[in-house]
OpenMM code with the backbone's topology and positions (N, CA, C; nanometers):
from openmm import Vec3, app, unit

residues = "MET SER SER ALA GLY LYS GLN PRO CYS ASP ALA GLY ILE VAL ASP GLY GLY HIS PHE GLU ASP VAL PRO PHE VAL ASP LEU ILE ALA MET VAL ALA ALA THR LYS PRO GLY SER LEU ILE TRP LEU ASP ASP THR PRO SER ILE GLY ASP VAL GLU LEU ALA TRP ARG ARG LEU GLN GLU HIS GLY LEU LEU LYS GLU LEU GLY CYS TRP ARG THR THR LEU GLU VAL PRO TYR GLU HIS ILE ARG GLY PHE CYS VAL GLY VAL ALA THR GLU LYS GLY LYS CYS ALA ALA ARG HIS ALA VAL LYS GLU LEU MET".split()
positions = [
    Vec3(-3.2240, 0.9062, 0.2483),
    Vec3(-3.3831, 0.9041, 0.2605),
    Vec3(-3.4261, 1.0067, 0.2603),
    Vec3(-3.4886, 1.0335, 0.2367),
    Vec3(-3.6300, 1.1265, 0.2655),
    Vec3(-3.5934, 1.1511, 0.4147),
    Vec3(-3.6825, 1.2731, 0.4151),
    Vec3(-3.7420, 1.3355, 0.5863),
    Vec3(-3.8259, 1.2016, 0.6383),
    Vec3(-3.9761, 1.1281, 0.5246),
    Vec3(-4.0119, 1.0775, 0.6357),
    Vec3(-3.9594, 0.9222, 0.6684),
    Vec3(-3.8620, 0.9399, 0.5217),
    Vec3(-3.7600, 0.7657, 0.5206),
    Vec3(-3.8196, 0.6628, 0.4252),
    Vec3(-3.8814, 0.7290, 0.3627),
    Vec3(-3.9798, 0.6339, 0.2417),
    Vec3(-3.9475, 0.6324, 0.0653),
    Vec3(-3.8768, 0.8069, 0.0875),
    Vec3(-3.8492, 0.8169, -0.0290),
    Vec3(-3.7416, 0.8254, -0.0763),
    Vec3(-3.7013, 0.7154, -0.1856),
    Vec3(-3.5743, 0.7440, -0.2115),
    Vec3(-3.4904, 0.8804, -0.2270),
    Vec3(-3.3816, 0.8824, -0.2429),
    Vec3(-3.2793, 1.0084, -0.2883),
    Vec3(-3.2452, 1.0050, -0.4443),
    Vec3(-3.3025, 1.1510, -0.4661),
    Vec3(-3.2149, 1.2011, -0.6120),
    Vec3(-3.0927, 1.2323, -0.6407),
    Vec3(-2.9953, 1.2653, -0.5120),
    Vec3(-2.8677, 1.2865, -0.5759),
    Vec3(-2.7929, 1.2708, -0.3177),
    Vec3(-2.6464, 1.1704, -0.4164),
    Vec3(-2.6055, 1.2005, -0.2671),
    Vec3(-2.4856, 1.2129, -0.3258),
    Vec3(-2.3704, 1.1858, -0.1340),
    Vec3(-2.2807, 1.2389, -0.1946),
    Vec3(-2.2072, 1.1348, -0.0413),
    Vec3(-2.0980, 1.0575, -0.0685),
    Vec3(-2.0334, 0.9819, 0.0144),
    Vec3(-1.8888, 1.0371, 0.0342),
    Vec3(-1.8878, 1.1018, 0.1246),
    Vec3(-1.7605, 1.1883, 0.2253),
    Vec3(-1.7473, 1.0843, 0.3432),
    Vec3(-1.6589, 0.9180, 0.3386),
    Vec3(-1.6650, 0.8355, 0.4579),
    Vec3(-1.5247, 0.7878, 0.4243),
    Vec3(-1.5072, 0.6790, 0.5275),
    Vec3(-1.3823, 0.6479, 0.5610),
    Vec3(-1.3278, 0.5599, 0.4382),
    Vec3(-1.1809, 0.5453, 0.4198),
    Vec3(-1.1030, 0.5125, 0.3152),
    Vec3(-1.0328, 0.4096, 0.3329),
    Vec3(-1.0656, 0.2930, 0.4449),
    Vec3(-0.9587, 0.2247, 0.3698),
    Vec3(-1.0339, 0.1056, 0.4051),
    Vec3(-1.0160, -0.0380, 0.3885),
    Vec3(-0.9871, -0.1301, 0.3559),
    Vec3(-1.2142, -0.1873, 0.3011),
    Vec3(-1.2484, -0.1862, 0.3626),
    Vec3(-1.4451, -0.2238, 0.3230),
    Vec3(-1.5032, -0.1272, 0.3315),
    Vec3(-1.4680, -0.0123, 0.4656),
    Vec3(-1.5568, 0.1346, 0.4583),
    Vec3(-1.5887, 0.1686, 0.3448),
    Vec3(-1.5165, 0.2060, 0.2565),
    Vec3(-1.5897, 0.3006, 0.1250),
    Vec3(-1.6749, 0.1935, 0.0659),
    Vec3(-1.6537, 0.0536, 0.0467),
    Vec3(-1.7159, -0.0543, -0.0226),
    Vec3(-1.8377, -0.0313, 0.0232),
    Vec3(-1.9263, -0.0643, 0.2059),
    Vec3(-2.0180, 0.0177, 0.2134),
    Vec3(-2.0835, 0.1247, 0.2190),
    Vec3(-2.0183, 0.2722, 0.2170),
    Vec3(-2.0248, 0.3749, 0.2263),
    Vec3(-2.1124, 0.3955, 0.1347),
    Vec3(-2.0719, 0.3151, -0.0047),
    Vec3(-2.1112, 0.3619, -0.1649),
    Vec3(-2.2084, 0.3014, -0.1541),
    Vec3(-2.2168, 0.1347, -0.1161),
    Vec3(-2.3127, 0.0472, -0.1091),
    Vec3(-2.4818, 0.1014, -0.1084),
    Vec3(-2.4290, 0.1542, 0.1024),
    Vec3(-2.5664, 0.1796, 0.1475),
    Vec3(-2.6006, 0.3549, 0.0907),
    Vec3(-2.5342, 0.4376, 0.0294),
    Vec3(-2.5854, 0.5298, -0.0989),
    Vec3(-2.6192, 0.5134, -0.2098),
    Vec3(-2.5874, 0.3926, -0.3032),
    Vec3(-2.7032, 0.3138, -0.3734),
    Vec3(-2.8490, 0.2970, -0.3336),
    Vec3(-2.8522, 0.2115, -0.1925),
    Vec3(-2.9316, 0.2125, -0.1712),
    Vec3(-3.0290, 0.3055, -0.1728),
    Vec3(-2.9937, 0.4250, -0.0731),
    Vec3(-3.1020, 0.5227, -0.0185),
    Vec3(-3.0922, 0.5921, -0.1737),
    Vec3(-3.0289, 0.5589, -0.2579),
    Vec3(-3.0698, 0.6636, -0.3984),
    Vec3(-3.1909, 0.5790, -0.5200),
    Vec3(-3.3064, 0.6220, -0.6189),
    Vec3(-3.3564, 0.6074, -0.6941),
    Vec3(-3.2264, 0.5741, -0.8230),
    Vec3(-3.2878, 0.4610, -0.9331),
    Vec3(-3.2054, 0.4337, -1.0187),
    Vec3(-3.1867, 0.5482, -1.1084),
    Vec3(-3.0712, 0.5825, -1.1315),
    Vec3(-3.0512, 0.7110, -1.2385),
    Vec3(-3.0123, 0.8420, -1.1839),
    Vec3(-2.9882, 0.8376, -1.0188),
    Vec3(-2.9792, 0.9773, -0.9126),
    Vec3(-2.8431, 0.9224, -0.9660),
    Vec3(-2.7395, 1.0715, -0.8930),
    Vec3(-2.5954, 1.1413, -0.9742),
    Vec3(-2.5657, 1.0790, -0.7802),
    Vec3(-2.4370, 1.0100, -0.8360),
    Vec3(-2.4071, 0.9765, -0.6399),
    Vec3(-2.2222, 1.0791, -0.6959),
    Vec3(-2.2133, 1.1017, -0.6515),
    Vec3(-2.0323, 1.1839, -0.5892),
    Vec3(-1.9995, 1.1362, -0.4965),
    Vec3(-1.8352, 1.1041, -0.5356),
    Vec3(-1.7773, 1.0171, -0.4374),
    Vec3(-1.6478, 1.0877, -0.4073),
    Vec3(-1.6406, 1.1497, -0.2597),
    Vec3(-1.4968, 1.1949, -0.2286),
    Vec3(-1.3658, 1.1364, -0.2677),
    Vec3(-1.3020, 1.1658, -0.2161),
    Vec3(-1.1141, 1.0693, -0.2302),
    Vec3(-1.0909, 1.0327, -0.3631),
    Vec3(-1.1959, 1.0166, -0.4724),
    Vec3(-1.1447, 0.9093, -0.5880),
    Vec3(-1.0786, 1.0619, -0.7193),
    Vec3(-1.0153, 0.9894, -0.7838),
    Vec3(-0.9367, 0.8490, -0.8050),
    Vec3(-0.8338, 0.8714, -0.6996),
    Vec3(-0.8171, 0.8853, -0.5803),
    Vec3(-0.6743, 0.8862, -0.5916),
    Vec3(-0.6765, 0.8648, -0.4216),
    Vec3(-0.7294, 0.7790, -0.3576),
    Vec3(-0.6839, 0.6477, -0.2300),
    Vec3(-0.7398, 0.5426, -0.3193),
    Vec3(-0.6452, 0.4532, -0.2191),
    Vec3(-0.6895, 0.3570, -0.3040),
    Vec3(-0.7956, 0.2268, -0.2632),
    Vec3(-0.8153, 0.2474, -0.1548),
    Vec3(-1.0052, 0.1585, -0.1335),
    Vec3(-1.0916, 0.2110, -0.1859),
    Vec3(-1.0568, 0.3886, -0.1777),
    Vec3(-1.1513, 0.4311, -0.2288),
    Vec3(-1.1288, 0.4393, -0.3995),
    Vec3(-1.0757, 0.4034, -0.4162),
    Vec3(-1.1007, 0.3370, -0.5788),
    Vec3(-1.1752, 0.2476, -0.5967),
    Vec3(-1.0835, 0.1749, -0.5348),
    Vec3(-1.1521, 0.0074, -0.5741),
    Vec3(-1.2636, 0.0244, -0.5513),
    Vec3(-1.3073, 0.0911, -0.4474),
    Vec3(-1.4587, -0.0010, -0.3986),
    Vec3(-1.5363, 0.0926, -0.5650),
    Vec3(-1.5257, 0.2276, -0.5688),
    Vec3(-1.6036, 0.2342, -0.7282),
    Vec3(-1.5505, 0.1564, -0.8393),
    Vec3(-1.4638, 0.0942, -0.8930),
    Vec3(-1.4397, 0.0564, -0.9312),
    Vec3(-1.5021, -0.0423, -0.9350),
    Vec3(-1.5557, -0.1343, -0.8035),
    Vec3(-1.5994, -0.3214, -0.7844),
    Vec3(-1.7574, -0.2901, -0.8026),
    Vec3(-1.8438, -0.1512, -0.7716),
    Vec3(-1.9099, -0.1351, -0.8111),
    Vec3(-1.9993, -0.1233, -0.9891),
    Vec3(-1.8611, -0.0385, -1.0721),
    Vec3(-1.9084, 0.0081, -1.2270),
    Vec3(-1.8765, -0.1818, -1.2398),
    Vec3(-1.7339, -0.2731, -1.1634),
    Vec3(-1.7951, -0.3621, -1.2358),
    Vec3(-1.8771, -0.4376, -1.2834),
    Vec3(-1.9045, -0.4569, -1.1419),
    Vec3(-2.0139, -0.5192, -1.1487),
    Vec3(-2.2105, -0.4764, -1.1919),
    Vec3(-2.1655, -0.3435, -1.2537),
    Vec3(-2.3025, -0.3074, -1.3119),
    Vec3(-2.4233, -0.2573, -1.2160),
    Vec3(-2.3347, -0.1683, -1.1129),
    Vec3(-2.4161, -0.1140, -0.9820),
    Vec3(-2.4217, 0.0152, -0.9910),
    Vec3(-2.2804, 0.0470, -1.0854),
    Vec3(-2.2201, 0.2295, -1.0696),
    Vec3(-2.2239, 0.2344, -1.2189),
    Vec3(-2.2563, 0.3683, -1.3120),
    Vec3(-2.2133, 0.4095, -1.3997),
    Vec3(-2.1601, 0.5556, -1.4006),
    Vec3(-1.9963, 0.5381, -1.4339),
    Vec3(-1.9128, 0.6538, -1.3653),
    Vec3(-1.9182, 0.7331, -1.4627),
    Vec3(-2.0104, 0.8292, -1.4579),
    Vec3(-2.0075, 0.9468, -1.5748),
    Vec3(-1.8725, 1.0275, -1.5901),
    Vec3(-1.8218, 1.0649, -1.4432),
    Vec3(-1.6231, 1.1655, -1.5150),
    Vec3(-1.5242, 1.1046, -1.3131),
    Vec3(-1.3886, 1.1589, -1.3498),
    Vec3(-1.3744, 1.1674, -1.2222),
    Vec3(-1.3318, 1.3005, -1.2467),
    Vec3(-1.1981, 1.3601, -1.1396),
    Vec3(-1.1472, 1.4987, -1.1482),
    Vec3(-1.0649, 1.5246, -1.0212),
    Vec3(-0.9448, 1.5364, -1.0489),
    Vec3(-0.8449, 1.5813, -0.9506),
    Vec3(-0.7829, 1.6410, -0.9709),
    Vec3(-0.7469, 1.7100, -0.8397),
    Vec3(-0.6957, 1.8812, -0.8410),
    Vec3(-0.5443, 1.8576, -0.8897),
    Vec3(-0.4692, 1.9851, -0.9418),
    Vec3(-0.3778, 1.9578, -1.0483),
    Vec3(-0.2222, 2.0231, -0.8921),
    Vec3(-0.3459, 2.0626, -0.7978),
    Vec3(-0.2704, 2.1542, -0.6459),
    Vec3(-0.1419, 2.0311, -0.5971),
    Vec3(-0.0186, 2.0079, -0.5489),
    Vec3(0.0258, 1.9364, -0.4950),
    Vec3(0.0635, 1.9997, -0.3507),
    Vec3(0.0037, 1.9106, -0.3212),
    Vec3(0.0696, 1.9419, -0.1438),
    Vec3(0.1199, 1.8733, -0.0733),
    Vec3(0.2436, 1.9016, -0.0593),
    Vec3(0.3696, 1.8112, 0.0485),
    Vec3(0.3022, 1.7080, 0.1483),
    Vec3(0.2953, 1.5547, 0.1435),
    Vec3(0.2253, 1.4593, 0.2648),
    Vec3(0.0880, 1.5323, 0.2116),
    Vec3(0.0270, 1.5372, 0.1679),
    Vec3(-0.0994, 1.5078, 0.1047),
    Vec3(-0.1644, 1.4063, 0.0119),
    Vec3(-0.1994, 1.3564, -0.0291),
    Vec3(-0.2898, 1.2677, -0.0975),
    Vec3(-0.2927, 1.3307, -0.2518),
    Vec3(-0.3834, 1.3018, -0.3558),
    Vec3(-0.3542, 1.4022, -0.4647),
    Vec3(-0.5353, 1.3852, -0.4319),
    Vec3(-0.6237, 1.4689, -0.4560),
    Vec3(-0.7331, 1.5279, -0.3941),
    Vec3(-0.8158, 1.5169, -0.5028),
    Vec3(-0.9967, 1.4666, -0.5181),
    Vec3(-1.0135, 1.4488, -0.6408),
    Vec3(-1.2332, 1.3692, -0.6255),
    Vec3(-1.2713, 1.4306, -0.7123),
    Vec3(-1.4151, 1.2453, -0.6553),
    Vec3(-1.4217, 1.2440, -0.8209),
    Vec3(-1.5057, 1.1541, -0.7961),
    Vec3(-1.5564, 1.0762, -0.9126),
    Vec3(-1.7693, 1.1116, -0.9054),
    Vec3(-1.8170, 1.1247, -1.0307),
    Vec3(-1.9414, 1.0622, -1.0036),
    Vec3(-2.0061, 0.9668, -1.0743),
    Vec3(-2.1533, 0.9276, -1.0538),
    Vec3(-2.1183, 0.8477, -1.1832),
    Vec3(-2.3679, 0.7710, -1.1253),
    Vec3(-2.3522, 0.7479, -1.1857),
    Vec3(-2.4759, 0.7652, -1.2082),
    Vec3(-2.5577, 0.5708, -1.1283),
    Vec3(-2.6126, 0.5609, -1.0429),
    Vec3(-2.7109, 0.4654, -0.9631),
    Vec3(-2.7909, 0.3457, -1.0638),
    Vec3(-2.7494, 0.2405, -1.0820),
    Vec3(-2.8746, 0.1641, -1.2082),
    Vec3(-2.9753, 0.0678, -1.1340),
    Vec3(-3.0315, 0.1080, -1.2351),
    Vec3(-3.1501, -0.0050, -1.1355),
    Vec3(-3.0581, -0.1786, -1.1334),
    Vec3(-2.9808, -0.1802, -1.1136),
    Vec3(-2.9290, -0.3559, -1.0490),
    Vec3(-2.8871, -0.3153, -0.9911),
    Vec3(-2.8221, -0.1880, -0.9511),
    Vec3(-2.7214, -0.1616, -0.8462),
    Vec3(-2.8382, -0.1471, -0.7854),
    Vec3(-2.9279, -0.1101, -0.7601),
    Vec3(-3.0678, -0.0315, -0.6839),
    Vec3(-3.0969, -0.1809, -0.5831),
    Vec3(-3.1453, -0.3270, -0.6714),
    Vec3(-3.1506, -0.3571, -0.6568),
    Vec3(-3.0746, -0.5190, -0.5237),
    Vec3(-2.9476, -0.4900, -0.5960),
    Vec3(-2.8223, -0.5563, -0.5431),
    Vec3(-2.7789, -0.4534, -0.4096),
    Vec3(-2.7615, -0.3396, -0.4097),
    Vec3(-2.7678, -0.2447, -0.2788),
    Vec3(-2.8514, -0.2996, -0.1025),
    Vec3(-2.9442, -0.2830, -0.1827),
    Vec3(-3.0856, -0.2988, -0.0491),
    Vec3(-3.0233, -0.4405, -0.0415),
    Vec3(-3.0235, -0.5660, -0.1543),
    Vec3(-2.9990, -0.6681, -0.0462),
    Vec3(-2.8280, -0.6932, 0.0263),
    Vec3(-2.7049, -0.6176, -0.0579),
    Vec3(-2.6192, -0.6454, 0.0550),
    Vec3(-2.6625, -0.5309, 0.1536),
    Vec3(-2.6924, -0.3968, 0.1634),
    Vec3(-2.6817, -0.3782, 0.3138),
    Vec3(-2.8245, -0.4298, 0.4421),
    Vec3(-2.8953, -0.5006, 0.3390),
    Vec3(-2.9936, -0.6189, 0.4790),
    Vec3(-2.9107, -0.6773, 0.5161),
    Vec3(-2.8007, -0.7792, 0.4280),
    Vec3(-2.7286, -0.8912, 0.4964),
    Vec3(-2.5908, -0.7958, 0.6257),
    Vec3(-2.5865, -0.7170, 0.5327),
    Vec3(-2.4493, -0.6416, 0.6167),
    Vec3(-2.5791, -0.6272, 0.8134),
    Vec3(-2.6327, -0.5978, 0.7676),
    Vec3(-2.7471, -0.5000, 0.9208),
    Vec3(-2.7799, -0.6359, 1.0029),
] * unit.nanometer
topology = app.Topology()
chain = topology.addChain("A")
for resn in residues:
    res = topology.addResidue(resn, chain)
    for name in ("N", "CA", "C"):
        topology.addAtom(name, app.Element.getBySymbol(name[0]), res)
């Protein structure tokens, strides 16, 4: 949100939790904080399972439209493949996300 807390953001970056429902909740909160058409970046996807699952769930329900995903070509032993995805928040996503955030609070 803006510093006044009343205007939605034009863009958002999610670099949050990696496991269970945390990535989904983080992503829903970001969609709720942005206006439709806003760009949203999600870190650690498409490489970490629960993060990628959250990204896919929002797309399947029409809350987010993916523009693209990129991952590093650098291989680091004992590390997951680094990457990120970029999408656009939808009008449907804004309404659903606001409702979901209220339910979670």
